[in-house]
C-alpha positions as CSV (number, residue, x, y, z in Angstrom):
1,M,0.0,0.0,0.0
2,K,2.7,2.4,1.0
3,R,4.7,1.6,-2.2
4,K,1.8,2.3,-4.4
5,K,1.2,5.7,-2.7
6,R,4.9,6.4,-3.1
7,E,4.8,5.5,-6.8
8,R,1.7,7.7,-7.3
9,S,3.4,10.6,-5.6
10,I,6.5,10.2,-7.8
11,L,4.3,10.2,-10.9
12,E,2.5,13.3,-9.8
13,K,5.9,14.9,-9.0
14,E,7.0,14.0,-12.5
15,K,4.2,15.8,-14.2
16,K,5.0,19.0,-12.2
17,H,8.7,18.6,-12.4
18,Y,9.0,18.1,-16.2
19,S,7.5,21.4,-17.3
20,P,9.8,22.1,-20.3
21,L,10.0,25.8,-19.6
22,S,10.9,25.4,-15.9
23,Q,14.3,23.9,-16.9
24,L,15.3,26.5,-19.4
25,K,17.6,29.6,-19.1
26,P,16.2,33.0,-20.1
27,E,18.3,33.0,-23.3
28,E,16.9,29.6,-24.3
29,I,13.4,30.9,-23.8
30,G,14.2,33.8,-26.1
31,R,15.3,31.3,-28.7
32,I,12.1,29.4,-28.3
33,E,10.1,32.6,-29.0
34,Q,12.2,33.1,-32.2
35,V,11.4,29.5,-33.3
36,K,7.7,30.2,-32.6
37,E,7.8,33.2,-34.9
38,L,9.5,31.1,-37.6
39,L,6.9,28.4,-37.3
40,L,3.9,30.8,-37.5
41,P,3.6,30.6,-41.3
42,L,3.5,26.7,-41.0
43,Q,0.9,26.9,-38.4
44,E,-1.3,29.2,-40.5
45,K,-0.8,27.3,-43.7
46,Y,-1.4,23.8,-42.3
47,N,-3.6,24.8,-39.4
48,L,-1.4,23.2,-36.7
49,T,-1.3,24.0,-33.0
50,H,1.9,24.4,-31.0
51,D,1.4,21.0,-29.5
52,E,1.0,19.3,-32.9
53,I,4.2,20.9,-34.1
54,A,6.1,20.0,-30.9
55,S,4.9,16.3,-31.2
56,L,6.1,16.3,-34.8
57,L,9.5,17.6,-33.8
58,K,9.8,15.3,-30.8
59,E,8.9,12.3,-32.9
60,K,12.4,11.6,-34.3
61,T,14.5,13.3,-31.6
62,A,13.2,11.7,-28.4
63,L,11.7,8.4,-27.1
64,P,9.2,7.7,-24.4
65,L,10.5,6.2,-21.2
66,S,7.7,3.7,-21.1
67,I,9.3,1.5,-23.8
68,L,11.9,0.3,-21.3
69,N,11.1,-3.0,-19.7
70,Q,12.8,-5.8,-17.9
71,K,12.7,-8.3,-20.8
72,L,15.0,-6.1,-23.0
73,T,18.1,-4.2,-22.3
74,P,17.7,-0.4,-22.8
75,L,19.5,-0.5,-26.1
76,E,17.4,-3.3,-27.4
77,S,14.3,-1.4,-26.4
78,I,15.5,1.7,-28.1
79,V,16.4,-0.1,-31.4
80,K,13.2,-2.0,-31.4
81,Y,11.1,1.2,-30.8
82,L,12.9,3.1,-33.5
83,K,12.6,0.3,-36.0
84,E,9.0,-0.8,-35.4
85,E,7.3,2.3,-34.1
86,K,9.1,5.1,-35.9
87,K,9.9,3.0,-39.0
88,C,13.6,4.0,-39.1
89,S,16.0,1.9,-41.2
90,L,18.9,0.1,-39.4
91,K,21.2,2.6,-41.1
92,E,19.3,5.6,-39.7
93,I,19.2,4.0,-36.2
94,A,23.0,3.4,-36.4
95,N,23.5,7.0,-37.3
96,I,21.2,8.3,-34.5
97,L,22.9,6.1,-31.9
98,G,26.4,6.5,-33.2
99,R,26.9,2.7,-33.5
100,D,27.8,0.3,-36.2
101,E,25.0,-0.8,-38.5
102,R,25.9,-4.5,-38.1
103,N,25.7,-4.1,-34.3
104,I,22.3,-2.5,-34.6
105,W,21.0,-5.4,-36.8
106,H,22.2,-7.9,-34.1
107,I,20.6,-5.9,-31.3
108,Y,17.3,-5.7,-33.2
109,D,17.4,-9.4,-34.0
110,Q,17.9,-10.2,-30.3
111,A,15.2,-7.9,-29.3
112,R,12.6,-9.4,-31.7
113,K,13.5,-12.9,-30.3
114,K,13.1,-11.8,-26.7
115,H,10.0,-9.6,-27.1
116,A,8.1,-10.4,-30.3
117,E,5.0,-8.3,-29.5
118,R,4.8,-4.5,-30.1
119,F,5.3,-2.0,-27.4
120,I,2.3,-0.7,-25.5
121,L,3.0,3.0,-25.5
122,K,1.7,5.1,-22.6
123,K,1.1,8.8,-22.6
124,D,4.5,9.7,-21.0
125,A,5.2,12.9,-19.2
126,L,8.9,12.0,-19.7
127,W,10.7,11.6,-23.0
128,I,14.4,10.9,-23.3
129,P,16.4,12.8,-26.0
130,L,18.1,10.5,-28.5
131,S,21.1,12.7,-28.5
132,I,22.2,11.3,-25.1
133,F,23.0,7.9,-26.7
134,S,25.5,9.3,-29.3
135,K,28.2,9.2,-26.6
136,T,29.2,5.6,-27.2
137,R,31.6,5.5,-24.2
138,L,28.5,5.2,-22.0
139,S,26.1,2.3,-22.2
140,A,22.5,3.0,-23.0
141,L,21.5,2.4,-19.4
142,E,24.3,4.7,-18.1
143,A,23.3,7.5,-20.5
144,I,19.6,7.3,-19.3
145,V,20.6,7.2,-15.6
146,V,23.0,10.2,-16.0
147,Y,20.3,12.1,-17.9
148,L,17.6,11.4,-15.3
149,K,20.0,12.2,-12.4
150,E,21.7,15.3,-13.7
151,E,19.1,16.9,-16.0
152,T,15.9,16.1,-14.2
153,S,17.3,16.0,-10.7
154,L,15.6,12.8,-9.7
155,N,16.9,10.7,-6.8
156,Y,18.1,7.1,-7.2
157,H,14.8,5.6,-6.0
158,E,12.7,7.6,-8.4
159,I,14.9,6.7,-11.3
160,A,14.8,3.0,-10.2
161,L,11.0,3.1,-10.2
162,L,10.9,4.7,-13.7
163,L,13.4,2.2,-15.1
164,K,12.0,-0.8,-13.3
165,R,15.4,-1.5,-11.8
166,D,16.7,-1.9,-8.2
167,D,17.9,1.3,-6.4
168,R,21.3,-0.2,-5.9
169,T,21.6,-1.0,-9.6
170,V,20.8,2.6,-10.5
171,W,23.4,3.9,-8.0
172,T,26.1,1.5,-9.4
173,V,25.3,2.5,-13.0
174,Y,25.5,6.2,-12.1
175,Q,28.8,5.8,-10.3
176,R,30.3,3.8,-13.2
177,A,29.2,6.5,-15.7
178,R,30.7,9.3,-13.6
179,K,34.0,7.4,-13.6
180,K,33.9,7.0,-17.4
181,N,33.1,10.6,-17.9
182,A,35.9,11.7,-15.6
183,K,38.5,9.9,-17.7
């Protein structure tokens, strides 16, 4: 009972905490205003809202945290999501993730064998930018944990709940990533 309450409070905290504008510096907000002005002709021509434009932009640059599960490694989940849900080619995925195309093929093949069914996508308040995976010195899990810890200021327990991992695993992954980044 207490655990469910805790998880609910974390999810509520997430919704409040992940306001995109709350994490931006004033000069970044100024750039967003400039982008809005540039997008105005598109909005008028195609009758799009800001939310519709944002979702179109987010589509190829971020992925929902809900795709991560315990059956697949984070990298397998990411490759499977990009291939099956976003219809990216293996070459595109390799370029996005900064990895070899043959490696991506192998990862996708393993993911299909482990988890044949499609992902059930939830309306996520949290999306992970794909750009964090281009640093190949970090594993996919390390990149996610570092992003969640440093960019969203979540604690280890909250990250563990989101990633469906043990708190100690998250702590270990974060410490390993910090050591790698320090080198």
